[in-house]
N, C-alpha and C positions, 0 to 999 in steps of 0.2 A: 713268736713270729711264725706265720703259716708258711709251709713249704710250697703252697700254691702261688705265692707272690712272685711275679715276674719282675717287679720293679721295687726291690727292697730298700734301695738307697735312693732317697729323694732329696732334691734341693729346692728350697722355696725362696723365690724372689718377692719382696714385699712382705716378708714374714713378721715384721714388727708393726704392721698396720693392723686395723681391726679384723678384717677378713683373714689376713695372713696369720694372725695369732690363733684364730680358730683352726686354720689348716695345720699349724704346728701342733696344737693340742690333740686334734683328732688323728693326725698322722702318727704321733707317738702312741696314742691309745690303741690304734689299729696294729701296731707292731712294726712300723717302718723305722728305718734309720734316717733321722731328719737332720738336714743341714740347712742353715740359713745364712745368706749373705746380708749382713747388716751394716748400713752406712754409719749409724750412730752407736758408739760403744755404750752410751747412756741408755738408749732404748733397748739394746740387746740384753741388758740386765733384767728386763721384764720377761724374757723367754724362760720357759720351764726348764727344769733340770733334764738332762739327757739329750739336749739339742747340741749339735756340732755347730758352733757359731764361728763364722769367719767375718772379720771386719774388712769392709771394702765398699767401694762405690760401684753400683751396677752400670754406671755409664763408662766404666773403665774396663776395656776388654780383657786386660790381664787379670783383674779381680774376678770377672765372670768365669774366665777360663780356669782359674784356680778353684773356684767354688764348684765347677762341674767335674773336677777330677774324680774318677771312680764312682760316678753317679749313674743311676739307671733311668731316671725320669725327672722332669722339671715341672713345678707348679708356679705359675706367674700370677701374682695378685698386686702388682705394682700400681701405685696411685699417681695422680698428677700433683702439681705444685700450685694449686689455686685455680680459680675460674678462668684465668686468661692463658693458662698453660695448654699448648696444643702440640707439644713435642715429646714430653718426658716418656710416656708409655711407648711411643713409637721408637724413640732412640734406644731405650733399654731392651725392648723386645727384638729389635734388629740385631743387637749385640748378642743377646742370648741365643737367637736362632743361628747366627753365624758360628758361634763357639760350639753349639751343640752339633752342628754339621761337621765341624773339624774333629770332634771327639766321637762321632758316630753314636750319639744319644738320640733316640727316636721319639720317645713319648713326651709330649708337651701339652699341658693342661693350662688353660688361660681363663681368667675372669675378665670379661669385657662388660658390655652394658646392652640392654634391650633398646631397640630403636635404630640399630644399624641396618641399612638396606631394607629388605622386605619385612624385617621384624618390627618396623615402625607401626605396622598394622596391629601389633599386640598391645599398643598403648592407646589409651583414650585420647580424645582431642585435646584436652587440657595438658596432659603429660607431653603430647607431641609439641605443643606450643612452648612449654617450658624448656624441653630439651633442645628444640630448634633455635630458641633465642638466648636464654640465659646460660645454657650449657653447650653452646655451639663450639667452643674451643675444645672442651673435653670430648664431645662427640667426634670432632674431626680427628683428635688424637686416637680415640678408640677405632675409628674407621681405618686409619692408616696402620694401626697396630694389627687389626684383623687382616688387612691385605698382606702384610708381611707373613703372618701365620699361615694364611691360606696358600701362599705361594712357596712355602718353605720346603715342601717335600717330606715333612716330618709326620709322625703319627699324632695328629692333633685332635683335641676336643676343646671347644670354646663354649663357655657358659655366659649367658646374657641376662643378668638380673635387672629388675627395675629398682625401685627404692629399697635400699638396704636398711634393715632395722636390727637392733640388738634383741636377744632373746635366746631361749633354750632351743636346742636342736629338736625338730619335730619329725623329720624324715617323711613328712606328708606333702612335700612340694610336688609341683607338676612341671613337666618338661614338654617343649614343643619346638619343632623346626620352624623356620621363618615362614614357610608357605602354608602352615597349618593354622586353623582358627584357634585363637588363644587370647586370653586376657591377662596381662601382667600388671600387677598393682604393687605388691611389696613382697619381700622375702627376708627371712632371718639370715644373717651372715653365717650362722652355724649350719644352716641347711645348704647354703652355697658351698661351704667348705666340705660338707658331707658328700655332695654330688662330685666335687672335684677329687676327693680321695677315692670315691668309687670308680671314677674314670681312669684311675691308674691301672686297673685290672679289667675294665669293661671294654672288650674289643668291639662290641656291636655299636659303640658310640663313635668310633674313630672317624674322623673327617666331618663330624657334626658340629653345627653352630646352634646351640640350644638355648631358647628362652627358658628361664626358670622363675617360678612364682609360687606363692603359697596358694 
């Protein structure tokens, strides 16, 4: 583990999901002490050795508070519960932020989605149509989630991927702020995880909401 790390102890919410598992693997490989709050004991068995697993529901403030004990930073990759769910990410993120504030943990890295606010210009017309109609509940959830993060007073970095695909980490992804010209099409979950792990120590990204695409 590098002595230059300022956030050696990290907790990952959503760590048993597809992007979350990439975060866990890459966090361990980079030398971080990784903790995961897992709702399902069965899913937690898929986590690699070396992870500090705590069983609990992220909608429970007591479980979140316990998971945050003695941690330096938080990575959030929580997902929704189907196409009609418009509250899960918002609810969990609100609890995470409130408990982080209580414990004076500042660094928060979040996986959101491209298409929020001005970043809608990063999508083609067909993708805007799909997200606006078929994914309207998920988009509303992400939008409210981002509002909580934006107003948290924490040291935040938010990544906004388009279509997530499986594949090997390339580290050749591109990043852009919402006001910049950019085309977002797809990106590997492994590359999103790589950017989120980088953001643990990258102070120049603080306060940024960044579209990410291959």
